[in-house]
C-alpha positions in Angstrom: 0.0 0.0 0.0 2.9 2.5 1.0 4.4 1.8 -2.5 1.3 2.8 -4.4 0.9 5.9 -2.3 4.5 6.7 -3.1 4.2 6.2 -6.8 0.8 8.2 -6.9 2.5 11.2 -4.9 5.7 10.9 -7.2 3.5 11.1 -10.3 1.5 14.1 -9.0 4.5 15.9 -7.9 6.4 15.4 -11.2 3.2 16.4 -13.0 2.5 19.5 -11.0 6.2 20.6 -11.3 6.0 20.4 -15.0 2.9 22.5 -15.0 4.8 25.0 -12.9 7.2 25.3 -15.7 4.8 25.1 -18.7 1.9 27.3 -17.4 1.5 30.5 -18.9 -0.1 32.3 -16.1 2.3 32.9 -13.1 -0.6 32.8 -10.6 -1.4 29.2 -11.9 2.2 28.3 -11.6 2.3 29.2 -8.0 -0.8 27.2 -7.2 1.0 24.2 -9.1 4.1 24.7 -6.9 1.8 24.5 -3.9 0.6 21.1 -5.0 4.2 19.9 -5.6 5.0 20.9 -2.0 2.1 18.9 -0.7 3.3 16.0 -2.6 6.7 16.2 -1.3 5.2 16.6 2.4 3.3 13.2 1.5 6.8 11.8 1.0 7.9 12.8 4.4 4.9 11.3 5.8 5.7 7.9 4.4 9.0 8.1 5.8 7.5 8.6 9.3 9.0 12.1 9.6 6.0 14.0 10.8 7.9 16.9 12.1 9.4 17.5 8.7 6.1 17.3 7.1 4.7 19.9 9.5 7.7 22.3 8.9 7.6 21.7 5.2 3.8 22.6 4.9 3.9 25.5 7.3 7.0 27.1 5.8 6.8 26.4 2.3 3.4 25.8 1.3 2.3 28.5 3.6 4.5 31.4 4.2 6.8 31.3 1.1 4.0 30.6 -1.3 2.0 33.5 0.1 5.1 35.8 -0.5 5.5 34.7 -4.2 1.7 35.0 -4.7 1.9 38.5 -3.1 5.0 39.6 -5.2 3.5 38.2 -8.5 0.4 40.1 -8.0 2.3 43.0 -7.0 4.3 43.0 -10.2 1.4 42.6 -12.4 3.1 40.5 -14.9 1.5 40.9 -18.2 2.4 39.6 -21.8 2.6 43.2 -23.1 5.0 44.4 -20.4 7.2 41.2 -20.2 9.9 41.0 -22.9 10.0 38.2 -25.0 13.1 35.8 -24.9 15.3 35.4 -27.7 15.2 32.0 -29.4 19.1 31.4 -28.6 18.1 31.5 -24.9 15.2 29.1 -25.5 17.4 26.7 -27.4 20.2 26.9 -24.5 17.5 26.2 -22.0 16.3 23.2 -23.6 19.9 21.9 -24.2 20.7 22.5 -20.5 17.4 20.8 -19.3 18.1 17.8 -21.5 21.8 17.5 -20.1 20.4 17.8 -16.6 17.9 14.9 -17.2 20.7 12.9 -18.8 22.9 13.3 -15.6 19.8 12.5 -13.3 19.2 9.3 -15.2 22.9 8.2 -15.1 23.0 9.1 -11.4 19.8 7.0 -10.6 20.7 4.0 -12.9 21.2 1.5 -10.2 18.6 2.8 -7.7 16.0 0.3 -8.6 18.2 -2.5 -7.1 18.4 -0.6 -3.8 16.0 -1.8 -1.1 14.8 0.5 1.6 12.8 -0.7 4.6 10.0 1.7 5.2 8.5 2.1 8.5 11.1 -0.2 10.1 12.0 2.1 13.1 8.9 4.0 14.4 10.9 6.4 16.6 12.5 8.1 13.6 11.3 11.7 12.9 9.6 12.3 16.1 9.5 15.8 17.6 10.5 14.3 21.0 13.8 12.6 19.7 14.6 15.6 17.7 14.3 18.1 20.6 16.3 15.8 22.7 19.1 15.4 20.3 19.0 19.3 19.6 19.3 20.3 23.1 21.8 17.8 24.3 24.1 16.9 21.6 23.8 19.9 19.4 23.3 22.6 22.0 26.2 24.9 21.1 25.6 24.8 17.3 21.9 25.5 18.1 22.7 28.5 20.2 25.3 30.1 17.7 22.7 29.7 14.8 20.0 31.5 17.0 22.5 34.3 17.8 23.5 34.6 14.2 19.9 34.8 13.3 19.4 37.4 15.9 22.2 39.5 14.6 20.8 39.1 11.1 17.4 40.3 12.1 19.0 43.3 14.0 21.0 44.2 10.9 18.0 44.1 8.7 16.0 46.5 11.0 19.0 48.8 11.0 19.3 48.8 7.4 15.7 49.4 6.9 15.4 52.1 9.4 15.9 55.8 8.2 18.7 57.8 9.9 17.8 59.8 12.8 19.6 63.0 11.4 17.6 62.8 8.1 14.3 62.4 10.0 15.3 65.4 12.3 16.1 67.6 9.1 12.9 66.5 7.4 10.9 67.5 10.5 12.7 71.0 10.8 12.3 71.9 7.2 8.6 70.8 7.2 8.0 72.9 10.4 10.0 75.8 9.2 7.9 76.5 6.2 4.9 78.8 6.6 1.4 78.1 5.8 1.3 80.8 3.2 3.9 79.4 1.1 1.7 76.2 0.7 -1.6 78.0 0.1 -2.5 79.6 -3.3 -1.7 83.3 -3.4 -4.7 85.7 -3.3 -4.3 88.7 -5.6 -7.7 90.1 -5.9 -8.3 91.0 -2.3 -9.0 94.7 -2.9 -11.6 94.1 -5.6 -13.9 92.3 -3.1 -13.3 94.6 -0.4 -14.1 97.6 -2.3 -17.4 96.2 -3.4 
């Protein structure tokens, strides 16, 4: 039964990945990519890695795909504004894709003779074991990565923040202007007052 589910998920993943490439509408490409991510998550479930399945679905199919969809809708990609590729680039893409497929077929040539015991160890992939290993054996690398991520977040905030001097100069120049400079000039005041 697991083998049939594997074949079905693999067929669906390859088909939706091809539809990502061949779909003309970028919104449909993103939706097909979501289907591909769900199929890959199904492979994690087959391998008894429930934590990886949850992280994969939450991070990739959830957050990153929403960002892709938001950017694509923000860019408003149309056929009129998108430049057409030259035929030389199309031929180079087809040639490099064919070479990549040839390399992958050569690398996976003896893979059918390999036997994998599926579901032999039910303790593999559990969050409890992952947490125990992460906080016992790999505590120092985990803390170093957390400090690096914190430094990257602080750096991103500092790069995105406007400098204080520029903000003070803008506020001074904005407050120093009089309201009469921004208002339209009244030239015919005497005519109205005389009448």
